[in-house]
C-alpha positions in Angstrom: 0.0 0.0 0.0 1.5 3.3 -0.9 1.7 5.8 1.9 2.3 9.4 1.0 3.9 11.7 3.5 3.0 15.4 3.1 0.9 18.0 4.8 -2.1 17.1 2.8 -1.9 13.4 3.6 -4.7 11.8 5.6 -4.6 9.0 8.2 -4.4 5.4 6.9 -7.9 4.6 8.3 -9.6 8.0 8.1 -13.1 8.2 6.6 -11.6 10.8 4.1 -9.1 8.4 2.9 -11.3 5.2 2.6 -14.7 6.7 1.5 -16.5 5.5 4.7 -20.1 6.7 4.5 -21.4 5.1 7.6 -22.7 6.9 10.8 -19.7 8.7 12.3 -21.6 9.2 15.5 -21.4 5.5 16.4 -17.8 5.8 17.4 -14.6 4.4 16.3 -15.5 0.7 16.5 -18.1 1.3 13.7 -15.5 2.7 11.4 -12.8 0.2 12.3 -15.0 -2.8 11.6 -16.1 -1.3 8.3 -12.5 -0.6 7.3 -11.4 -4.1 8.2 -14.2 -5.6 6.2 -13.4 -3.4 3.3 -9.8 -4.6 3.4 -10.8 -8.2 3.8 -9.3 -8.3 7.3 -11.1 -10.5 10.0 -8.3 -10.0 12.5 -8.7 -6.8 14.5 -5.3 -7.1 15.9 -3.8 -6.9 12.4 -5.9 -3.8 11.8 -4.5 -2.3 15.0 -0.9 -3.1 14.0 -1.6 -1.4 10.6 -2.7 1.7 12.3 0.3 1.6 14.6 2.7 1.2 11.7 1.3 4.3 10.1 1.8 6.3 13.2 5.3 5.0 13.8 6.2 5.8 10.2 4.9 9.4 10.5 6.4 9.9 14.1 9.8 8.8 12.9 12.3 10.8 10.9 10.8 9.8 7.6 9.3 13.2 6.9 12.5 15.1 8.1 14.8 12.8 6.1 13.0 12.8 2.9 10.7 15.8 3.0 12.4 18.4 5.3 10.1 21.1 6.5 11.0 24.5 5.2 10.0 26.6 8.3 8.9 26.4 11.8 5.3 26.8 10.9 5.4 23.6 8.9 7.1 21.8 11.8 4.3 22.8 14.1 1.6 21.7 11.6 3.4 18.3 11.2 3.5 17.8 15.0 -0.2 18.6 15.3 -1.0 16.1 12.7 1.1 13.4 14.2 -0.6 14.1 17.6 -4.0 13.7 16.0 -2.8 10.3 14.7 -1.7 9.4 18.3 -4.9 10.3 19.9 -6.9 8.3 17.3 -4.8 5.3 18.2 -5.4 5.8 21.9 -9.1 6.0 21.2 -8.9 2.6 19.3 -7.4 0.8 22.1 -10.4 0.4 24.5 -12.7 -0.3 21.6 -10.4 -3.1 20.4 -10.5 -4.5 23.9 -14.2 -4.5 23.9 -14.5 -6.4 20.6 -15.7 -10.0 20.8 -12.6 -12.3 20.4 -12.7 -16.0 19.4 -9.6 -18.2 19.3 -10.0 -21.5 17.4 -10.5 -24.6 19.6 -8.5 -26.9 17.3 -11.4 -29.2 17.0 -12.4 -29.5 13.3 -15.9 -30.2 12.3 -18.2 -29.9 9.3 -21.6 -28.4 8.8 -23.9 -27.9 5.8 -26.1 -24.9 5.3 -29.0 -24.3 2.9 -28.9 -21.5 0.4 -30.8 -20.5 -2.6 -29.3 -20.8 -6.1 -27.1 -17.9 -6.8 -25.1 -16.4 -9.8 -22.7 -14.1 -8.0 -20.2 -15.3 -5.3 -18.4 -12.8 -2.9 -15.9 -14.1 -0.4 -14.3 -11.9 2.4 -11.7 -12.9 4.8 -9.1 -15.8 5.3 -10.7 -18.9 4.0 -10.3 -21.4 1.2 -13.4 -21.8 -1.0 -13.8 -24.8 -3.5 -16.6 -24.5 -6.1 -17.7 -27.4 -8.2 -20.4 -27.6 -10.7 -23.6 -29.4 -9.6 -27.3 -29.6 -10.3 -28.1 -28.5 -6.7 -26.8 -25.6 -4.7 -25.1 -26.6 -1.4 -22.6 -25.1 1.0 -20.5 -27.2 3.4 -18.3 -25.5 6.0 -15.2 -27.2 7.4 -13.2 -25.7 10.4 -13.0 -25.4 14.2 -16.2 -25.9 16.0 -16.2 -22.5 17.6 -15.2 -20.7 14.4 -17.9 -21.9 12.1 -20.7 -20.1 14.0 -18.7 -16.9 13.2 -19.1 -17.4 9.5 -22.1 -15.8 7.8 -23.8 -16.6 4.6 -25.6 -13.5 3.3 -28.0 -13.9 0.5 -28.8 -10.8 -1.5 -30.9 -11.3 -4.6 -28.7 -13.5 -7.0 -25.6 -13.0 -4.8 -24.1 -15.1 -2.0 -21.7 -13.5 0.3 -19.5 -15.5 2.6 -17.9 -13.6 5.4 -16.9 -13.6 9.1 -19.3 -12.0 11.6 -18.6 -8.3 11.9 -17.1 -6.7 15.0 -15.4 -10.1 15.9 -11.7 -10.8 16.3 -11.0 -14.1 15.0 -7.8 -16.3 15.4 -8.0 -19.7 13.7 -5.5 -22.6 14.4 -6.9 -24.7 11.5 -7.8 -23.7 7.9 -11.3 -22.8 7.3 -12.6 -24.5 4.1 -15.9 -23.9 2.3 -17.2 -26.4 -0.3 -19.8 -25.1 -2.7 -21.8 -26.8 -5.4 -23.2 -24.3 -8.0 -24.8 -24.8 -11.4 -24.2 -21.3 -12.8 -21.7 -18.5 -11.9 -21.6 -15.2 -13.5 -19.2 -13.4 -11.1 -16.7 -14.1 -8.3 -15.3 -11.5 -5.9 -12.5 -12.3 -3.4 -11.1 -9.9 -0.8 -8.5 -10.6 1.7 -6.1 -13.5 2.1 -8.4 -16.3 1.1 -8.4 -18.5 -2.0 -11.1 -19.5 -4.5 -10.7 -22.5 -6.7 -13.5 -23.4 -9.3 -13.5 -26.9 -10.9 -15.5 -27.6 -14.0 -16.3 -25.3 -16.9 -18.9 -22.5 -16.3 -20.7 -21.5 -19.4 -22.4 -18.2 -19.1 -24.6 -16.5 -21.7 -24.1 -13.2 -19.8 -20.9 -11.3 -19.1 -18.7 -12.6 -16.4 -16.8 -10.5 -13.8 -13.8 -11.7 -11.8 -12.5 -9.6 -9.0 -9.7 -9.9 -6.4 -8.5 -7.5 -3.8 -5.8 -8.6 -1.4 -3.2 -11.4 -1.3 -5.4 -14.3 -2.2 -5.5 -16.6 -5.3 -8.4 -17.3 -7.6 -8.6 -19.9 -10.3 -11.4 -20.9 -12.7 -12.6 -21.7 -16.2 -15.3 -19.8 -18.0 -16.9 -19.6 -21.4 -18.7 -16.2 -21.8 -19.2 -13.5 -24.4 -17.4 -11.1 -22.3 -15.1 -11.3 -19.3 -13.8 -8.6 -17.1 -10.9 -9.1 -14.5 -10.0 -6.7 -11.8 -7.0 -7.4 -9.6 -5.8 -5.1 -6.9 -3.0 -6.0 -4.5 -0.6 -8.9 -4.5 -2.9 -11.8 -5.2 -3.0 -14.0 -8.3 -5.6 -14.9 -10.9 -5.4 -17.8 -13.3 -8.4 -17.9 -15.8 -9.0 -20.3 -18.6 -11.7 -20.8 -21.2 -13.1 -18.9 -24.2 -14.5 -15.4 -24.7 -15.1 -12.8 -27.4 -13.7 -9.8 -25.3 -11.6 -9.7 -22.3 -10.8 -6.6 -20.2 -8.0 -6.9 -17.6 -7.2 -4.2 -15.0 -4.4 -4.7 -12.6 -3.1 -2.4 -9.8 -0.4 -3.5 -7.5 2.1 -6.4 -7.6 -0.3 -9.3 -8.3 -0.2 -11.4 -11.5 -3.0 -12.5 -13.8 -2.5 -15.5 -16.1 -5.1 -15.5 -18.8 -2.9 -17.1 -21.4 -5.3 -20.1 -21.6 -8.3 -17.8 -21.9 -8.8 -17.7 -25.7 -10.0 -14.2 -26.5 -10.6 -12.4 -29.8 -10.0 -8.9 -28.5 -8.3 -7.8 -25.3 -7.7 -4.6 -23.3 -5.1 -4.6 -20.6 -4.4 -1.8 -18.0 -1.6 -2.2 -15.6 -0.6 0.3 -12.8 2.2 -1.1 -10.7 4.7 -4.0 -10.9 2.2 -6.9 -11.7 2.3 -8.9 -14.8 -0.4 -10.1 -17.2 -0.4 -13.0 -19.6 -3.1 -13.3 -22.2 -4.2 -14.6 -25.5 -5.8 -12.4 -28.2 -6.4 -13.4 -31.8 -7.6 -10.1 -33.4 -6.7 -7.0 -31.4 -4.8 -6.0 -28.2 -4.9 -2.6 -26.5 -2.2 -2.4 -23.9 -1.6 0.4 -21.3 1.1 0.2 -18.7 2.1 2.6 -15.9 5.0 1.4 -13.9 7.1 -1.7 -14.2 4.4 -4.2 -15.1 4.8 -6.4 -18.1 2.2 -7.7 -20.6 3.0 -11.0 -22.4 0.6 -12.0 -25.2 -0.1 -15.0 -27.5 -1.8 -14.8 -30.8 -1.5 -12.4 -33.7 -3.4 -9.4 -32.7 -3.1 -5.9 -33.9 -1.5 -3.8 -31.2 -2.2 -0.4 -29.7 0.4 0.3 -26.9 0.8 3.1 -24.4 3.6 2.9 -21.9 4.7 5.1 -18.9 7.7 3.6 -17.0 9.7 0.5 -17.6 6.9 -1.8 -18.3 6.8 -3.8 -21.6 4.5 -5.5 -24.1 6.0 -8.7 -25.5 4.9 -11.5 -27.7 5.2 -15.0 -26.1 5.3 -18.2 -28.3 
């Protein structure tokens, strides 16, 4: 995560910097829980350490070493800003202590839950999700007996969201696994450090969207008229199948391997150091900012825009 240090910078977890639109009158814990969910973080201790790290960096000599203040007024302004960060951290401490905390028992069990058929899947938090094609829709959870009750299945229209209960500090000692049988899938969203693996070929007459934010991995096979892929963070996406048009956006250090996704036209946008592999038979529009590379297969016409050391190369 890029952290900018100047007099216009905002705190790592501030509402201004994150886009929080909730009720600010509910106190810090409401915002903290929202921020952790938004980042795919189920461990409030990790969130606390992130805030501490931000403050430590700002209180250190980072500003004075790299961006020396020009006058006493700026020094005073910087000190006031740092004090605000420290006070914010002090306010978080009692709220964190008040959060429900659950530590895994070590006793692994399974349970099956009933859900309606869905077309969109959203996974938040640290868990491994395995999706297979099947005529009926089922969800089976595997994990420690006191952790499974903390997992929520939220049904919203044609979307199923799998997440940990909010405002809960969870520490697992065994991996949490989720086994899903679904007949149709038109979209998968993964946030956090979990993984999603889809087995079988999902044929969709509608456009398919694949999204990943965080450090997780996502694998799948799709046949669809259009496929869009969004990757933010250090995670990895591996996608196979066939499509007419594919649109890939990558921000961060993650990698997207779509070399086995046979597309006619492709548009790729990279901002960061991540790499993209793809196949395009007719046309490829490639835009890179940073050091990320694009490797392509096929004989497409090329439209290339580059800022930085990134490259666009043909791969046999």
